[in-house]
N, C-alpha and C positions, 0 to 999 in steps of 0.2 A: 371908415367902415370897420367894424369889429364884430365878427360873428361870435356868439357866445357858445354855440354848439354846432356840431356837424349834423347832417341829415340822417345819420344812422344811430344817433346817440340818445335821444330823448326816450324816457320810459314813464311808466305810471307814477314812479316816485318823484317825477318832476312837475306834477300837477300844480298849477297856480303860478309857475315861474314866468317872468317876462324874459323872452329870448329874442335873439337876432340870428337869422339864418340867411344863407346865400346859396345860390346854385342855379341849375338849369331847369326850366319847366319840362317835366317829363310827360304830364298828361293834364288836360283841362276838361272839367265837366261843368257845364252851365245849366243850373236849375232855375234860371230866371232871377229870383230875388237873392240867390246865393250862388257862389261859384267855388268849386273845389279845384285846387291845383296840387298835383304831386310834384314836390320840389326834390331834385336829385343832385347829389354830388358824389364824390368818390366813395363815400362811406355808406350811402343808402338813400332812402326816400322818407320824407316827412309830408304828411297831408296837411295842406293849408286850407283854411276856411275864410273866404272873403264875403262878408255880409253886404247887405244892400247898398250901404254908403260907398263901398269900394267897387261895385260892379261896373259903373261907368268908367272909372279910372283905369281898369284893367281890361276893357272890352277888346283892345287890339293885341293883348298879350297872347302869344302862340307858343307851340312846342319849341324848345331849345332857346327861347329868350332867356337872358341872364338877369336875375332879379335879386333884390335884397328886401327882406321883410322883418318887421318886429311884431311880436304878438304874445299871447298868453297860452300856455299849455293847458288843454282840457282833456277830459276823458271822452273817447269815442262812444257813441251809442251802440254801435256794432263793431267789435274789434276785428282786425284782419290778421289771422295767425301766420300768414305768409310773410309779413313784414316784421322786422325787429321792433319797429316803432308802431306796430299795428294797434296798440291799445290807446294811443293818444292822437290828438291833432292840435293844430295851432290856430287860434282865432286871431286874424291879422288886424293890427291897429296902426301900422305904418308900412308904407310900400315905396320902393324905389326901383325904377327900371334902369338897369346897368348897361344892357346892350340888347339889340334886336338880332334876329337870325333869319336867314333864308330857309325855305323848305329844304330839308336834308335829302340827299339822293339815296339814302338808305334809312331803314327804320332803326331808331335807337332803342332796341329792346332785345331781350335774351335770344329770341328766335327771329332771324331775318332771312328773307328770301333773296337778298342782294347777291349778285355774282361775286366771286372772289376778286375779279379785276376791279370792280367798283369799291369793294371793301379796302383794297390796297391803295387805290387812288385817293380815297378819302379816309386814310388810316386814322387820322386824328378824330374822326367821328366814330369809327369802328371801335376805338379804344374806350369810348364812353359806354359801350355795351358791357354788361357784367361778364360774359364768358371770356372776353379778351382782358379786361381790366383785372379780373381775379387771378388770371394766370400770371400777369406781371407782378401782382402783389405777392404771389407764392414764390416767384423767382427771386424777388427781393428778400423774402424771409429765408430762403435757402442760402443765399449769399451771406446773410447775417449769421446764420447758424454755423456755416463753414468758417467764417472769420473768427467767431468767438471760440469755436472748438480748437482750431489750429493755434490761435494765440494762447490758449490754455496749455498747450503742449510746447510752448516756447518757439513756435515757428515765427519767422519774420516775413511780413509782406513786402516784397520788393518789385517795383515796376521795371520792366526791361524795355529796350528800344522798340519802336514801331518801324523806324527807318533803319534797315540793316543791310547786310550783304547777301546777295543771292547765292545760295548753296544747294547742291543737288540733294533734295530730301524726298523726292517722289512726285508729289503733285506740282502743278505749274505755279510759279510765283506771280503775284501781282507786282508789277514794276513801276517805280516812280522816277522819272528823269530828273537829273540834277541840273539846276540853272548855272551853278558855278563850274562843274566839271562836265562840259558838253560831251555827249557820247557815253557817259557813265550813268548807272542807274542804282538807286536803292531798291531793295525788295521788302515788301511787307512780310512780316513773319508768318510762316505756316504754323509755327509753335515757338515758344521761347527756348527750344531745346539746347542750343549752344550756350545761350546766356545763363541758363540755370545751372549748367555744368560748370561754367566759369565762376558762378557764385559759390559753388561747392569748393572750388580751388581757392576762392577768396576767403574761405573760412566761415561763410554763412551756412552753418551745418544743417539748418532747418529752414527752408524757404518755401513760400507759397505765393501765388498770384492768381487773381481772377482775371485772366489775360484774354485780350482780343487776338484772334488768329485769322489768317486770310489764305484761301486757296482758290486758285482760278481753275476750277474743275467742273465737270458736268454736275448739275444739281438734281435733287430728287426730294421726296417728301420729308426726309429727315436730314437734309443738308442745305446749308446756305453758304454763299461765298465768303461771308464774314461770320464768325461764330465765337463763342466764349468757352474757354477751357479753365477748369480749376486745376492749376498747375502746382505740383508738389514735388520737392526733391529733398533727399536726406543723405547725410554722410554716415559712415561707419555703421552700416546696417546690412541685413540680409533681407530676402524676400518676405520672410515672416513678419518682420518689423513694419514693412510698408503695408502688408495685408492687414495687420492689426489696426493701424492708424485709419485706413480707409474703411474697414468694416465698422469700427466704432462710430466713425463720422456718418456713414450711411444709416446706421441704427438710430443715431440721434436725429437725423433729418426725417426719417419715416415716422419716428415716434412723435415728433413735433408737428409735422404737416399732416400725417394720415392717422395719427393716434394708434399705431400698431407696433407690435414687437416683431421684428424680423426673425425668421428662423436662422439657423446657422448656415453659413455660406458653404456651398459645395466646392469641390476642386476636381477638375478633370484635366488630363493631359490633352494637348491638341489632337493627337492621334485618336485617343479614346472618344473625344467629342465628335470628330469627323466620322468615326466608325459607327457610333451609336445614334447620332443625330444628323449627320450629313452637313454639319455647319460648325464653324468655330465660334458662333454666337447662338447657341441652342436655346430654344424656349423650353423650359423645364416644367411648365405648368400643366403639361399633359404627357401621356405616355407615347404610344406609337413609336417605340424605339426600333431602330433598324437592326435586323438580324442577318448575319452572314450564314447563308445556307448552301454555300458552294460545295461543301463536302457531301451533302445529300445527293447532289446531281452530278457527281464526278463521272459516272458511267451512264448518264442519261441519254436517251434517244430523242429527247425534245430538242429540235434543231437550234432554237435560239439560245438554249443553254449549252448545248454541245459545242457549238462554234466558239462561244466565249471562253469556255474552259480550255479548249485547245489552244487559245491565244493567251492563256495565263490570266484571264480576267476573273471577275468576282460576280457571284449571284447574291444579291441582297433582297430582303423582303421586309415589309411591315404588315402588321395584322390590325384590321379595323374590326373591333368586336361588335357583334349584335347590330350590324348595319346592312344586312343583306339587301333589303329593299331599296336603300338609298343608291346602291351602285347599279344603276341602269346602264344599258349599253351606251346611251347618249352621254351619261356622266363619265363613264370610263373613257370614251372617245375624247372627251374634253381634256382629261388628264393625260391621255396619250399625246395630244398636241402640246400640252403644257411642258412635258419633260423634254421636248425637243429644244426648248429655250436653253436647257442646260447641257446640251450635247448628246443626250442619251437617245438611242434609236428606237427602243421598244419598251412598252410597259405591259408586262404579262400579268394575268390575274387568275385567281381561283376563288369561286364562290361556294360556300359550304352550307348545304342543308342536308336533307336525307340522302340526296345525291350531290355529287360535286359537278360544277360547271365552270366554264371559262376558257380562256385561250390555252391553258395547259391542262385541260381535263383528261388528256391522254397520259397523265402522270402514272407511273407504275404503282402497283399496290405497295411495294416495299418503300418506294420514295415517299408516297403519301403517308405511310405509317410513321416513317422517320420524321417527316415534316410535322405531322400532327403532334407527335410527342415533344419535339423541340419547341414548337410554337404554342403548345397547349390549345390546339384548335377546337372550336365547338360549333354547333349549329348556328347559322346566321352570321358567321364570321366571313370576312373577305380578306384575302391575301393579295398584296400587290408586289410584283417582282420587277427589278431592273437588273439585267445582266449586261455588264460592260466592263471597261477597265475600272479599277477601284474608285478613282476620283469621280468619274462621271456617274457611276452607279450610286455612290452614297450622296453626292451633291444633289442629283436629280430626285432621289427618294426623300432627301431632307426637305427639299422645296415642296414636294407633294405632301409630306407629313404636315408642314405648316398650313398649306392650302386646305387640306381636308379638315384639320382641327378648327380652322376658322369657319368653314362652310357648314360643318356639322355641329358647330357650337360646343366643342369639347374643351374649351379653355375657360377656366375659372378666372374671370376678370378681376376678382378681388385678391388674387394671389400675387406675391412678388418673390420670384425665385432667382436669387443671385448665385453665380458660379464663377470661380476663378478658372481661367483656361491657361495652363502652364505648358512649359516644354515646347514652345513653338519652334518650327524649323528656323535655322539661322539664315538660310537662303531660300529663294524660290526661283524656279526656272522661267525666264522670259522667252516666250515663243517669238516675240517680235525681234528681240536682240540676240536670240540664240545663245544665251549665256545665263549663268546664275547671277541674280542681283540680291541686294539686302532685302530680307523679308520685312524688317522693321526699320531701322536706320543704321548707318555704318558705325555707330558708337555703342551698339548693343553688345553686351558681353556674351560670348559663347558659354555653354556649360563647361566648367573647368575640366570635366572628364572628356570633353569633345574637342579640346584645343587642337589635338593632332589631326582632326578631321577638317579643319578650316580650309585647307588647300587640296587635300587628297581624297576627301569623301564628303563632298558638299551636300549630296542628297540626303545624308544621314546625320548631318551636324545639327545639333540642337542648341538653342539659345536660352538665355535667362530672361526672355521676354514673357510678358503675361498680360492678359486682358481680364477685365471684369465684365461679365455679361448679365443682363437683366431682362427677362421676358422677351428674349429674341433680339435685343439690341446690344451692340457693343457700347458699353457705358464708359469704359476706361481702357487705356492702353499704356503700358509702361515697361520698364526693364531695369535690370542692374546694368550700369554702364561699364564700359572698358576704362580702367584706370591704369593699366599696365601698357607702357609704350610699345613693348615688343609684340604684345597681342594685337594692339591697334594696327601696327605695321603689317602683321600677317593678314588681318581682315581687309585692309586696303589692297594688298597684293592679290588676295583671293577675288576681290571685286574688279580686278583689272586696272587698279589705279597705281601708277608708278609713284615713287617717292616725290618726284617733281610735281606731278599732277595733284597729289594729296596736299603738298605745301601750297600750291597755287589756290586750291579751293578752300582749304581749312588752315592756312598757315598760322594765323594768330591764335587759333584754337589749339593746334598741336603744340605750339610753343609754350602755351600755358601749362601743358602737362609735364614740361621739363622742370617745373618749380615746385614739385611736391603735390601730386594729386591724390586726394583721399579716395578710398572706395566709396561709391555712392550709387544711388538709384532713385527712381521716382515714377510718377504717373502723370497723365493728363486726363482729366475727367470731362466729358462732354456735358456742359451745363444745360444746353438746350434739350438734349436727349433725356437727361434726368428730369427736367421740368415737364417734358412731354409725357413721361410715364406717370409722374405724380399728378398730372392734371387730366389724364385719360384722353389724350389727343394723339393722333397719328400724323399731324401736320405741324412741322417745325415753325411755320409762319405764325401759328397761334401763340407761340411763347416768345416771339421777338417783337419788340415795339414797332419797328419800321422795317419789315422784311422786303426782300426782293422776289421777283417771279422766278420760275424755273429757268428762264433764260437770263437770269442775273440782271434784270432791269427793275429800277425803282419807278413804279408807276406814279407815285405821289410827286417826287421831285424831278422826275424825268431824267434820271441819270442811268448810264453815262450819257454825256451830251457833247456836242461839238464846241470846241473852244476857239478863241480868236487866233488869227495868224500871229498877232503880237505875242500872245502867250506861248505859242509853239516856238516862235523865234527865240524867246527868252531861254528856252531849254534846248535849243539847237535841234529841233525836230521838224521834219517835213512829213506830211501824211500822203499816203498813196490812195487815190480814189478807187473805190470798189468798181470794177468794170461791169459787175452785174447790176 
């Protein structure tokens, strides 16, 4: 068998050619003395014409049968502009049935009504559909662009181990028992973090890897238990050098895949991002910025404001312009329930027409005048307020901001707004552990101006960590790493790790830093999230060849599964039966 062309290739310039094609039967139309078949492969569809002499031979051929044909390319009487091959068809003069097929449990077409569970169980059939196949093709193109770009800058692609040591990096590890060392376990990497830093110490001053990563954590629409990271690390650099490499790479990807020139990337401090957008991954495609109006209500008699100010809280507001009619009492009540998810207690509002109305309509004339001037209020505007401690106030309003923008269709879906978020806190306070923990990972460098705050002022100590966000997604996370042993010791101490504990958890890694560690830093870019944005989907399963469900189950292969007692014995493990 030797096909001469694929099914998306033939054009009007190929008229008269004898060709051989292979593929799956996509559609069959029987007109009695003539049968038309649409033949599909990864590249497209070609219409085949079977004249009377072949009708009996193909009478049992059905959708998804695999066939091979030879024939002559001719011009269609009526062209189909929806197909790349729409101007031609092939008159068949030889036919071979390669394989039959059962009736498929889902329709192999762009639009399908199959439930997601069916699509995942029969994923190999789902991949035949253009919406899934095309996303996998784009994923491949992005990986190719990345490799070519980074190789052009003298980066070296290095694979790092999948079986490694369990280290405390935040999320739960996937563990692999050892057959040789009973009672000991490998851990699948949450990221190649330690290995890529060791490569820097090894003199590989420009490293990258399209790396598989694993985290045993609760899943959601943009998260899978195994995922892919474009991992980059560089020596002898500052943040600006990393930003330049990443920005140029993103510009190349979007030019090649979307045909657009990206605008310049914005830069916001973590605090500024939280204050203006209530999120460290803000969607910048629309306004609705958060405004601090605490000063206006410092002497207010409005109870919900007065109590918060007495407790040193904040009053923040967003303005929705020209949407008076959309904010019915029912809609506002739904927003009121929504903010409770984020810990806020009350959503106050003001609706502005010729007269003002709402839950704070008893606002004083002076307060309203100051508010109107500060927020540039006009007729048909609506103001939403959350009064609470700073974090609850901005986070809940930030969530409301995103919700309203989607529901009122305020987002330009054709825009791509990148922003670097910088100056992240070095620590975050864990309510569960009642102590400060690393906000990024324990190898992140503090800002050099904040080294003295590492132990004595943790709440105000900033790091050299940075994220790149795009349209409300965290696309990248990275940092300048600690290369100074004294600073690393201070960070461990501040996190409550004794020298002995640090050696136990990171001994081989810390030892490497005693042999001349260069200053270095890097990033990890979420490949699936990037492809999701490039292909306009909000479901990470659409851009993964064989994804798992939200409960981390593979419906197709039925994994995880029970293994034999002998397999368990080989690795020295006994299972505990679930009493439920």
